[in-house]
VOVOKE-677130 format. One record per residue (C-alpha): residue in three letters; x, y, z. Coordinates in steps of 0.02 Angstrom, whole numbers, plus 50000, padded with zeros to 5 digits. Layout:
! VOVOKE-677130
alaXYZ
...
//
This chain:
! VOVOKE-677130
met557965390056122
lys558665395355954
tyr557315408555921
asp556705423256024
phe555095420656121
thr555585431256272
ser555885448956209
ile554435461056234
met554025467756061
asp553355485556051
arg551975485355919
arg551345503055948
gly551245513255788
met551555497855680
asp549775495555615
ala549315482455748
ile547495482855800
ala548015472555952
val548695488456031
asp548225503255920
gly546425497555892
leu545875498056073
gly544255507456098
his543635504555921
gly542325492055861
phe542265476655971
ala544045479156036
pro544345481256223
asp544365498656296
pro546055506856327
pro546735505256504
lys546615518556637
glu548055530656652
gly549635522956721
trp549375505656647
asp550195498856491
val549285487056374
ile549545468256377
pro548675462856215
met547725446756250
trp546205448256136
val546405447655946
ala547155431255886
asp548865436555827
met550525434155914
asn551705445556005
phe553275436355950
pro554445441055806
thr554175428555667
val555485416555598
pro556865426655510
thr556705417055346
ile555045426055314
pro555675444055313
glu557225437855222
ala556145430555084
ile555065446155072
ile556555457955069
glu557465447554938
arg555955448054821
ala555615466354858
lys557375470954800
his556785468054621
pro555855484154574
ala554455476154474
tyr552885469054554
gly551795465454406
tyr550645451154362
phe551325433954407
asp550905415654424
ala551185405854583
ala552895397754579
asp553115378954586
glu554065381754748
tyr552455388654825
tyr551535372254795
asp553045361554835
ser553255370755002
ile551455366955051
ile551605348655001
arg553225346355100
trp552505355455252
his550975344255265
glu551975328555233
lys553245332355370
arg552075339255503
asn550535328255479
gly551085313355376
val550025318455226
thr550375308455068
gly549635309854894
leu549435328754899
thr549735336554728
lys549825354054658
glu548115351854577
cys547285349654748
ile547945366254815
gly547105382854781
tyr547395400454845
glu546105408854956
asn546045427055014
gly545825421455193
val545075405955271
leu543395414455296
gly543345418955112
gly543645400755073
val542265395655193
ile541015406655103
ser541585401554929
ala541335383354977
leu539675386355065
thr538915395854921
cys539245380954808
phe538055370254910
ala536905381755009
ala535865396954967
pro535485411855079
gly534195406255206
asp534845388455212
ala535435381355377
val537265377555414
leu537855367155562
val539265373655674
his539835368855847
ser539685380855992
pro540595389556071
thr540865396855899
tyr542265406855819
ile541605424555794
gly542235424555613
phe541065410255571
thr539605419455651
phe539925435755559
ser540255427455391
leu538715416455398
glu537585430555454
asn538285442555324
asn537875430055188
gly536115426355248
tyr536345408855316
lys535375401655462
ile536605396055596
val536175379955687
his537275376455838
ser537735359455903
pro538465363356075
leu540055355056131
val539875347156302
lys541155344556440
asp541425326756501
ala541775321656681
asp543585326956661
gly543125344156594
val543615340056415
trp542565347356274
arg541725333856169
met540595333356016
asp538805327456042
tyr538575316055891
asp536735312555926
asp536375331155934
met537325333955772
asp536335320255684
lys534655326455748
lys534975344355696
leu535635339655525
lys534055329655494
ala532815341855573
asn533495356755476
his533875347655312
ile535685353255324
his536925347955190
ala538405359355232
ala539345360355396
ile540845369755463
phe542085359555564
cys543475368055663
ser545035357555696
pro545855361755814
his544335370055888
asn544265388855914
pro543945394956048
cys543955379056154
gly545665373056099
arg545195354756076
val546355344655965
trp545155331455903
glu545735313455914
arg545655302955757
gly544205292555823
glu543205308255862
ile543435314855686
glu542975297855613
lys541335297855710
ala540935315755658
met541265311855476
glu540135296655485
val538745308055547
tyr539065320255404
lys539125305855278
ala537475298655340
asn536665315555310
asp537475318955141
cys538355334055212
ile539835343155134
val541125347655267
ile542145363655269
ser543585360555388
asp544495375755456
glu546225369255504
ile547125385955517
trp547695381655695
ser548375364555648
asp550215369055674
ile549965375655851
ile549785359455947
leu550275358356130
ala551375344956208
gly550605327656213
his549405330256069
arg549415327955880
his548385335355740
thr547465323455624
pro546915331555460
thr545065328555432
gln545395322355256
met546525308455321
val545265298655424
ser544405289655278
glu544235289755090
asp542495297155107
ala543155311155218
arg544535314455092
met543265317154954
arg541895325555058
thr542965339255137
val543555356455089
ala545055359455204
leu545695377055234
tyr547425381755294
ala548585396655308
pro550305401055378
ser549535416455459
lys549155409355632
thr550755399255640
phe551925413255587
asn550945429155627
leu550625433755445
ala548785438955450
gly549215456355387
leu549965449255227
val548385439355181
gly548635422355104
ser547715406155139
tyr547425390555036
his546235376155016
ile546575357654993
ile545195348854896
tyr545455331154828
asp543805328154740
pro543935335854565
ala542085340254550
leu542035348154722
arg543635357554683
asp542975363954516
arg541415371054600
val542385379854739
val543685386954621
ala542325393054502
lys541375401354644
ser542915409854719
ser543415416554549
lys541765425354517
pro542105441454617
his543815443354533
tyr544625447354700
asn545385430654748
asp547155433654686
met548785430454777
asn549965444254829
val551725441254766
leu552485445554935
ser551295434155030
met551825420054914
his553655422754958
ala553185424355142
leu552405406955137
ile553945399855049
gly555035407855183
ala553925401255321
tyr553885383355260
lys555775381355254
pro556685369755376
glu556965384555491
gly555085386955496
his554865369255561
glu556125372755699
trp555305389255742
ala553555381755747
asp554155367855861
glu554905380555981
leu553305390955971
cys552285375856025
gln553475372956172
thr553285391156222
ile551385391056209
thr551315374656306
gly552265382956448
asn551145398256445
val549565387656447
asp550225377056590
tyr550625392756690
ala548945401156656
cys547875385856695
arg548845382056853
tyr548705400056911
ile546825400356882
ala546595384056978
glu547645389857125
his547135408157139
phe545415411357060
pro544055401257149
gly542485400357041
val543435403456879
glu543515387956768
val544495383556613
ala544615367656509
lys546465366456471
pro546705368656284
gln547665355656184
gly548035367156038
thr547955385555984
tyr548595399456096
met546875404856156
leu546125401756327
phe544225401356347
val543875405756529
asp542185402856612
cys541815415556750
thr540025409856787
gln540265403956965
trp541415418357010
cys540165431056947
lys538745422857044
ala539765422457204
his540275440757189
gly538715448357115
arg539615454256959
thr539205453156774
ile540435447056643
ala540405464456566
glu540985471656732
val542365458656744
glu542965462656568
lys542995481256606
ala543985478056765
cys545265468256662
trp545365481956531
asn545585495556661
val547245488056716
gly547855484856538
val547415466356526
ala546555467456357
val545535451356354
gln544115447956231
asp542265446856267
gly541835428356264
arg539995431556235
met540395434556052
phe540925416256046
his539325410156130
gly540115408956301
pro538785418056404
cys539945421956550
ser541665419456474
ile543225428856423
arg544455423856288
met546305426356318
asn547765426156196
leu549315418056274
ala550495420956127
leu551585432956226
pro553245431356317
leu552975422056480
ser553475437456578
arg551985446856506
val550805432356543
gln551435432356722
glu551175451156736
ala549415449556666
phe548915436356792
asp549685446256934
arg548595461056884
leu547055449856872
asp547435443057045
arg547715459957130
his546445470457036
val545065459056968
phe544735442057046
asn545435444557221
gly545885462857250
ala545055479757239
trp544505485357067
val545365500556992
//
């Protein structure tokens, strides 16, 4: 490969909650003495990003003035070219693109245009913890439509359940996650079409979180929600960011794509009211650096690397951890692991399993926060050698060997 996805990057003392935040809030506990940390919980990556990003930041930072600014045309042009090349998007214009201080901020700005505190909002479960916190913090009633596994163990939407719950709760705003976090489903075009028909039949605005849309594993392809029909194009607020793709969450900088002018005017007006939703000049240049041709190459190699890590992890679980189940993700770098049968067979709780993982430095995340009652969530965006070491520890000290 042209880029480095094998070096072990030391993030200690570099403001990374993945390693320095252990033991605080809902982070895993630090390991017992003698074990180093393998960060597999918070959804950022342990790879150095594409060099064009720091180059772009450094080049802009050389100029010693950082005052008020307008977004450059190259910012919008970079986004348009990125979506055209990676997803075949046509007809996207500068006017349809708007800055957001994070995808979750965009979710709330859009929701508050169409729903008041106390109103119900439909989301699928398992559910990204950020959706749960944001909706609860803003006083919304969360209505879950559970994803179900088919005979092949693939997560699917239950369209009848969605329709019934939209009607029963008089819901007119829904959050759609594509690819899905934490399950890792990359929805097929036909699946999205059916979901959007359900939303249309219930006069429901759709807020589509597509932040993971660049991290697609081998054999799969992302279909933007807005591409499946003209109605979907005009009904949907789509939210994107380079942060997951290029490990830029600490720079802050997301954006929306909204084609319907009236819908766009309402969201932009709402997001402007707190006077906080302003772009950082360095995050703008980071996006421009990310969306260069080198960024396409880097993202392609990232997807190859993650595909290999996912293949290794799922195969290892199937061969070595009886009673532990995982639906192989098709996108993202997260693994949602169901320990229900293992816990029943061994008389253990999921909290005890998590603590056993943490004790030996495998810093996985509590899946209960994502509505997986006996699950753990694992970040596989690490060099393969670290993934291998993590699973060796889980084998010898959690699922098959004596606990430390």
